[in-house]
N, C-alpha and C positions, 0 to 999 in steps of 0.2 A: 367726494369723500372716499377714502380707501376702504375697500371691502376685504373680506377674507379671501376671496378669489384673487384680488390684486396681490395680496401678501403671498398667496400660494404661488403665483407666477414669479414674483420676486425671489421666493425661496428656491424654486426650481432653477432659476437662472443662476443664482449664487452657488447653490449646491453643485450644479453642473459645471460652473467655472472652477470651483474648488477641486472637483474631481479631475478635471482636465489638467489643472496645475499639478496636482499630485501625481497623475499618470505621466505627465511630461518629465517631472522631476525623477520619478522612478526609472525612466528610460535613460535620461541624460546622465544621471549620476553613475550609471553602470559602464559608460563608454570610457575607455582608457584615456582619450585625449581631454576629457573633462574632469579627470580625477583631482587635479590641483585646484579646480574651481569649487568642488563640493566637499573637499577634505583638506583645505589649506592649512588648518591649524596643526595637523599632524606633520605636515611637511616642514612648517616653520619650527616645530619642536625637534625635527630630525628623526621622527619615529615612523615615517612612511616614505616609501620610494615609488617611483613610477611603476605601474603594473607591467610585469614581464609577460610578453605574449610571444607565442611561436607560430609557426605555420605561415599562412598567406599574409601578404603585406597589409591587407585591409584590416586584419585583426589587431594591428597596432593602433587603429583609430576606433574600431567598432567591436563591441563585445558580441561574438558569434555564438556564445553558449546560451541556447534558448532556455535552459533550466534556471539561469540567473534572473529571468524576467518573471518567473512564476510568483515569487514572493515579493511583489512590487511594493507592499506595505510593511515589509520587514523592518524598515528603518524606524517605525514607531516604537515597537517593543525594545529595539536596540537603544533608542534614545532614553528610555525609562530605566534601563538596566544598571547604569552606573550609579553607585550609592553616593549620597551627598558628601561624605568626607573625602572620597576620591575625587568628586567633582570640584571640591574646593581646591585641592592640590592641583588639579588639571587646569581650572579656569579662573580661580580666585574667588574671594568672598563676595566681591561686588556682583559678579555674574550669578552666583548661587542665590544671594538674597534678592536679586532682581527676579529670578524665577519664582521665589517664594511669594511675590506679589500676586502672581497668577494663582498659586495654590491658595492664597488668602481669599481670593475671590470665590474659589470653589467652596472653601470652608464656610464662608459667609452665606452665599446665595443658594447652595443646594438645600440646606435645612429650611431657609426662609421660603424658597419656592415650594417646598413640600407642604409647609404650614399654610402658605397663602392659597395654594390650590385646594387644599382640604377644607379650609375654613372660609376664606374670603370669596373665592370664585363661586361656590354655591350661593353664598349670601347675595352677591351681586347679580348672578344669573337669574335667580328665582324672583328678583324684584321686577318691577315694571315701571320704573320712574321715567323712562324714555318713551313709553307708549303714549301716544296722543299728545306729547309735549309740543307746544307751538314754538316756531322760530328756532328749533334746534334740529340740526342735521346730524344724524348719528349713523354709526356703522355697527356691524356685528361685534367688532372689538370693544366698542363702548358698552355693550351689554355685559361684558366681563368686568367692567370697571365700576368704581364707586358712583359714577354718574348715573347709573341705572337704579340707584337706591332713592326712594322717595325722601323729600325734605321732611325733617323732624322725625325721621324713622328711628325706632329703637335699635335697628340693625347696626347703627353706627357704633354701638358698644363693641361689636365684633372687630371693627377696624381699629378702635382705640386699644382694645386688648392686644391685638396683633402688633400695633405700634410699640407697645411696651415690650412685648416678647422680642420683636426684631431689635429694639434698642439694646436690651440686656444681652442678647446673643452677640450682636456686633461688638459691643464693649468687651465682653468676655473673650471673644476671639482676638480682638486687637490687643488686649492686655497680655494674653498668652503669647502672641506673636512678638510683641515688643520685648517681652522678657526673653524669649528664645533668641531673637536677633541680637539683643544686647549681650547675651551670654556667648553667642557665636562670635561676636566682634571681640570681646575680651579674650576668649580662647585663641582666636586667630592672632591677635596682637601678642599674646603670651608665647605662642609657638612659632610665630613668623620668623623667617630667616632674617639675618642682619640686612638692614637697608640704610642708605645714607640719610633719609629723612628722619630716622629714629634719633639721630644725633644732631640734627641741624635745625636752626631757627632762622626765619626770614626777619630781618630787622629793617624797618623803614622809617622815613622822616628823620634821618640823621642830621643833626644841626651842623651848619657850616662852621669852620674854624679857620681863621686866617693863617695860623701857624702850622697846621698839619693837613695833609691830604686826607681824603676820605678813608683810605686804607689804614693810614697811621692812626687816625682818630678811632676807628673801629677796634683796632688792635689794642690801643691804649685803654679804651673804655672797658673792654671785657677783661683785660688782664688785671685791672683794678677792681672791678665789681664782681668778677667770677674767677678769681685767681686760681682756684683749685680745679676748675672744670673746663675752662676755655682751652680750645685746641687749635683752631684754625679759622680762617674766614676767606670769603671770596666776594670781592666787590662786584657790583653790577654795572655793566657797560651799556651804553646806548648803541647797540650794534644792529639796529633795524635796517639801516641803509646797506650795511655789509651783508646782512642776511638776504636782502632783495637781490643783490648782485650775485651772490652764491646760487640762489634759486634760478636766476636767469642763466647763469653758466651751465647749471645742470640741465636746463631745458635745451640749450644749444647742444650740449653733449649728447642728449637723447636723439636729436635730429641728425647729428653727425653719425651716430651708430646706425640710425635708419638708412642713411644714404650709403654708408659703407657696406651694410648688408645687401642693399639693392645692387651695388656694384659687383659684389660676389655672386649674386644670382644671375645678373644679366650680362656681366663683363662689359658693360657700357657705362661710362662715367655719367652720373645723373646731373641734370641742369635744373636751375630754378630761377624765378624772377624775384627781385629784391623788394618789390612793392608790397602793398598791404595784402596780407594773406597769400602772397605769391601769385596774385591775380594780374599784376602789371609791374612795370619797371624793367630795369636792365637784366638781361638773361646772363647768368654767370654759372661757373662750375660749382655745384652745391657743396662738394667736399672741401674744396679750397676756400670757399666763402665762409663756411662754418668754422674751419680751422683758424682762419684769420680772425674771425669775430671772437672766438674763444681765447686766442692769445691776447687780443686787446682787453677783453674782460678780465683776464687773469692779472694784467697790469693794474687795472682799476681796482681789483680786489686787494692786491698787495698794497696799493696806495691808501685805500680806505682802511685796511687793517692797521696800518702804521698810524693813521690819523686817530683811530679809535683808541689805540693803546698809549699814544703819546699825549693826546689832548686831554687835559684835566676836565674840560667841559663835557666830555663823553662819559665821565665817571659819575654815576648817579648816587644820590644820598641814600643808598640802600645796599644791603649785603646779606649773603648767606653766612651765618656764623655756626660753626660746628664745635661740639663739646666732646670731652673725653668719655662721658658716660651718658646714657639715656636719661638718668636721673637729673644730671645737670642741664640737659636740654629741656626737660619737662619743667624744671623750676624757672628757667629763663622764659620759655614760651608762655607760661601761665601766670606770670607776675608782671607788675609795673616796674620799669627799669629806671625811671627818672622821676624827680619831683614834679616835673612838668609832664602831665599825662599825654600831651600831644607829641612828645619827642621820644626817640628811641622805642618806637612801637614794635613789639615782637609778636609773632605768631608762628605756629608750626610751619616749617617749609614743606611745600608739596614734594612728593618724590620726584626725582629728576625727569622721569617720563611724563609726569603730570604738569610740569612747568610750562606755562604759556609765555615764552620769552619775549614776545612782541610787546606785552603790556608792562613788563618790569620797569622800563625807563619812564613810564608815566609818573609825573610828580604826584606825591601822595595828596598834597593840598588840593589838587584839581579833581580828585575822585568824586567828592561830594557834588561838585558842579556838574560833572559828567552824568552822574546818576540821576540828578534832578532833571537834566535835559532829556534823558532817555525815559524817565517816568512820564513826562509830558508827552513825548513822542509816542510812547506806547498807549497812552490814553486816547490820543487821536487816531492812532492806527486801529485800535480795537473798535472804536465806534464808527469810523468812516469806512473801515473794511466791510462793514455790514451792508453798505449801499450796493457794491457790485455783487455781493453774495445774494442779497434779496432780489436783485435783477435776474441773476442766473436762476435762482430758485423759482421765480415767477415764470420764466420761460420754460422751465422743466415741469410744467403742470398743464393739465387739460385746458384750463381757462386761459392761461398765458399764451399757449400755442394758438388757440382759436382767435385770440385778440391780435396777435402779431401776424399770423398767417392763416386767415380764415379759409383760404383755398385748401388747407390740409384737413378741414373738418371731416370730410368723408373717410379719410384714411384713419384718423384717430378715433373714429367711431367703431372701428373693428374691435371686437372684445379683447383679443390678445394684445393689440397695440395699445389700447386704452389701459389694460392692466399693466403693461410694461412701463408706460409713462407714469402711472400713479404709484406703482409699487417698486420701481427700480431706478428710474431716471433722476428723481430728486436727490437720492442718496449718492449716486455716482457723480452728479453735477457738483454737489458740495465737496465731495472728496477730491475731485480734480482741481477745484478752485483753491484748495488749501495746500497745494503741492509746494509752493514757494515760501509758505509762512515760516517753517523751521529755519530756513536760511536767513530770512529777515530778522528773526528773533535772535539768532546766534550772532549776527553782525551787531545788533544793539547791545548784547551782553559783552562783546569784545570791546565796544566803545566805552563801556562803563569801567573798564580797567581791571577786571579780575585777573589774577596772576596764575591760575591753574585751570587746566582743561576741565577738571571735575567741577569746580565752582562755576565755570562758564556754562556747563551743561545743566547744573542745578538751577541757575538763574533763568536760563532759557526755558527749562521745563516748567518752572513756576509761572512764567509769563504765558507759555503755551496753554497751561491749565486755565489761567484767568481768561485768556482769549476764547478757549473752547466753552467756558462757562457762559460768557456774555454772548458770543456769536452763534454757537451751535445749540446750546441749551436755551438760554433766555431768548436768543434771536428767533429760534423756530417756535418756541412756546408762545411768545407774545406777538410774533409776526410783525410785518412792517419794518421800516428802516430803524437803525440803532438810534438815530436822532429822535424819531417818533417815540421809541421806547423811553429814551432819556426824558423827553418832554412829559410822557405819561407819569413817570415817577416823580418828576419835579412838581407837577401840578396836583399830585395826590398826597394826602397826609400819610405819614409813615405807617400808621396802623392799617392802611389799606393795601400795602404791598403784598402781604400774604394772600389777601383775597384776590388781587389781580392775578398773581401767579397761580394760585390754587385753582382758580376757575379755568385757566387755559391749559393746565397740565394734562388732564385726561383726554382732551381733544387732539393732542399731538402724539399719542402713543403709537399710532400706526406709522407715522413718519419715522420715529426713532427705531421702530422695528425694522423698517427697510434700510435705514442707515446702518444699523448694527450688522445686518446681513452683508451689506456691501463692504463696510470697513472692517468688520470683525470676523467675517467668514472668508469671502473671496480674497481680500487683501492679505490676510494671514497665510492663506494657501499660496498666494503669489510670492510671499516672502521666501518660502523655501525653494522656489524655482530659481531665484537669483538671476533673473534674465539680464539685468544690466551688468553685474560683475562678470557673467558668462561671456557676453559680447565684448566687453572691454578687455578681458583677459586674452581672448583669442586675437584681438586686434594688436595688443601690445606684444603678445608672444610671436606674432608673425612679422611685425615690423621693427620692434625695438630690442627684443631679448637677444643677447649675445652671450652672457655669462649666467652662472647659477644665481648670482646676486640680482641680476636683472629679472630673472624669472621669479624670485621670491618677492621682489617689489611689485611685479605685475599681478601676482596672485594674492597679495595681502588684502583681505576684505575689510579691514578696519574693525571698529568696535561695534557693540550692539546698538548704540544710539539711545542713551538714556534720555536725552533732551526731547526726543520725539515719542519714544515708546511709553514712558511713564505717564505723560499727560493723557495719552489715549486710554491707558488702563484706568486712570482716575475718572475719565468721562463715563466709563462703563460702571464704575462704582457709584457715581452720582446718579446715573439713570436707573440702576438697579435699586438703590435705596429709596429714591423718590417714587418710583412706580411700584415698589413692593406692596404697599398698602392701598395704592390707587388703582393700578391696572396690572395685576399679577401676570397677565399674558406676556408681558415683556421679559419676564425672568428666564424662561427656557432659552431664549435667544442669547441672553447674556451668559448663561452657564455654558452653552456651546462655545462661545467665544473664549472664555477662560480655559476650558478644557483643551480646545484645539490649539490655542496660543501657547499653552504650557508645553505641550508635546513638541510643537514646531520649534520654539525658541530653545528648548532643552537640546534638541538635535543641533541647532545652529551654534549654540555655545560650546557643545562638545566638539564639533567638527569644523566650524567655520570661523566664528568671530574670535579675533585676537585682541583682548582688552588692552587699551592704550595705557591704562593706569590702574592702581589699586588703592582705593580710599578706605577699605575696611568697612563697607556698608554705611558710610557717613551720611548717605541720603535718606536713611530710614525715618528719622523724625519728620521730614517733609512728607513722606508717603503716609505716615500715621496721621499727621495733622490734616491732610486733605481729605482723608476718609472720614475723619471726625466732622469736618466742615460739611461734607456731603450728608452725613447723618443728621446734623442739626438742620440743614436746609430741608431735608425730607420731612422732619417734624414740623417745621414752620409751614411748609406747603400743605400738609394734612390739616393743620389748624385753620389755614385760610380756606381750604376746600370745604371743611365741615361748617365753617362760618357761613359760607354761601348756601349751605344746605339747611341753615337755621337750626342746627343741632346745639342749641344754647345750653341744654342741660348736661351734655356730655363733653363738649369741646374744652371747657376749662380744665378737665383732667389731663389734657395734653400739654398744658403750659409747663408742668414740672419736668417734662422730658428734656427740653433744651438745657435747663439748669443742671440736671443730673449729668448730662453729656459733657457740658463745659467743666463741671467739677471732676469728672473722670479724666478729661484731657489734661487738666492742671496736675492731677496726681501723677499721670504717666510722664508728663514733662519733667516734673521734679524728681521722680524716682529713676527714670531710665535715660533721659536725654543727656545728662552729664557724661555718660559712657561714650557718647558719640562726639563730644566736644573736647573733653579733656582726657589726658592720659594719666591714670593713677600713679602716684609716686611709688606706691608699694609694688606695683607691677614692674615699673622701671627699675627699681632696685633689685628685684628678683632676677630680672633678665641680665642686668649688669653683673651680679654676683655669680650667676651660672656661667656667664661668658668668661669671666676672669678665671673660674675654676677649670673650665674645659679648654680655653685657649689663652694661657698665660702670656704667650709671646706674640699676641696679635699686634700687627702694625696698623693701628687704626688710622694714623695720619696718612699712610700710604694708600689705605682703602678710600679715604675721603678726599685726597688731594686734588682730584680733577672731576669729582662727582657733579659739581655745580658750575662747571665752565660752560659758557655759551656754546651751543652745538657748532656754530661756524668756526670757532677756535679748535674744537675737537676735530672737525673735518680737516682743518689745516694741519693738525698733528698727524692725521692719517696720511694726508697727501705727501707730507715731508718725511714720513717714516720716523717719527720721533717716538721711541718706545718708552713705556711707562717707567722702567728702571732708570734709564738715563735722565728722564724728566724729573723723577723723584729725587735722584741724587743731586741734580743741578739746582733743585730748589732748596737745598740745604747748605748753601754756601754764603748767603748774605744775611745780615742782621739789620733790621730797620728800627732805629731808636726814635722815640718821640721828641718833638722839639720844644716841649714844655712839660712842667711837672703835673702830677695828678691833680684833678679838681678837688680831691679829698685831702690834698696837701700831704700825701704820702711820699716818702723819699724814694719809693720803689720806681725806678725808671721803666717806662713801658718799652718793651723790646720784643722782637720776634726771634725766638731761639730756634735756629736751624731752618729759617725760612728764606726763600729766594724766589725769584721770578722765573717763569719759563724762558726758554731761549729767546733772546732779543728779537730774532726774526719773526717770532710768533706773537709775543705779548710784551713788547717793550713797555716800560712804565712801572708804576708802583701800585697798580690796582689788583692784580691777580697774585695772591700770596698764599702761602701754606704755613701757618704759624702753629706752634706746638700747643 
């Protein structure tokens, strides 16, 4: 059983680790040769240049000014100094609202912790329910929990009163925050600069027509049904094979740059072996070999590009359709287009940066099957993953080590070693074992066919949250393998579930405290050190970087990682709400996590992370919903726990809390969620009217004409120096007429006024068009 001494040792280890990470970061970030690692966002924006140093040669790599090292924690107040409106302009609304999740944790748990320590801790501590109890192994932490209160005690009214107070406070804060974020989103959309996705709709499940190509069919359908607002469209190609070839070519080009740089440094032509990983095979000249391979691959790419643009089988029954106004796009995206609700399905197009091109060619009819397969796979992953986790957790305990390696018993009997194993090892073992889980879940989300990076991350985050709930929360609360847990629930009536969980919850408080310190303290401090990006940047900079573009690619740190960060935050909301009325000793550790993480990630968002897309905080309903679920679960746990304490006279008063919470959630969902799903026509009309007044001569078709062209075709344009003006003009030379009359029997012929294809060498065929 973990004692206060064990927790003290774990706290000392994690605080020491965090301090070392912060100190290392403070030193490394001041070195001139690391400047692009710790401030890449400013370089990518063109607002920062390499530090200018004079004097001795070593000063180009190491900061010799000792005064710079005195304020090694100055980055903390600097991270808090930028006001929120400026931060939105700098990093986007997604990043700012993500930070508000940490602030939300502080707003919720600081007052709750204050109340719990003033009211519940004295109530629990001054009881003596654990003294003399048989068959119960308890620790000092348990004396601060509800477990120390006698059965049938009147003291439980204090816990019930606090449960009501906690519920009302959480709901009040959630309501205020939902209102604030919804307002921020609407303001952001109203003031946001022009973007292609504001005018564009993704159309899927286009029905086949023997008389018309997909491009002609799309043009005809929207000219008839949206005659005043339709502008242009871009059919979707199955260019996945072409994209793989382009990626392979880029990889070979990187190796060619590496070998050429090596030749310049050594004046000796490098050689390599052609076998697996260069370990065996024929030895050849590395530069000549890669030059030849790139030439062969270029021929394959040209052949594959011609096949994609010429073969009608490569044109998918989907298209990006753009409109003359935001209002027209909003009407199309938010209405049913056909009498058959399974055809001509429309949704808002992701912004071009957000499109996950690899999934666009997936047939729409297969998406349901794919998602069913992944639902079953996720079920088995969640429950079977607990088997190795339980095994590792068993080894990371005193009893497990004594059983597996009895000869280590004298060593683990040493007080410090024993405290280290009980207070630190289980948390770090669990943390290490979950390293590959986000990658697995993202692969599963990609298989399901989501067409935007943001939707991929949201789906991956929801599954990560469920996995954490089952394996980290329930798995450690109920102990044993997941199959044993499942068997327990199957063989027990549903009304016993709260009792089963409620009985086990207080006994695991010490484990979750150690886990919070490992995952929420040391790991957050390690985040700012960025050891992996630091190493990778210097390897790439030394071997591959030849141009400024190469250097920008080497230092690009990517985005903040919503799919991994948000589920971790939700786990702490769950732990905090569940233990608030049960074991308030957990709350200070959670508050430290939220405060530390807010400062660290604010610094990272300002200086490091470059968001891949901007969804306008579309993820907030998911965040709100998961916190509400955690609140309901905490109420159910308390009901089950008080039932085991035979508090029959007071427990029924808790039953109303879940009902009130669910009603609150339904209200918020109906009142605020539409702002995150639909774009108000009033707002669209206002933006359109303002744009017409301020930019009457705007060439919207020129702005949209290649916004949703597959990146491999854009790369081709760059390689062959096709400038936008020439491309735009060349696309206005052909007219494509439909080969049949309108389905609505209108005499209006469907045609593309001023539309043409890109140069034949790039996009031959009838799929890529720019209609008015």
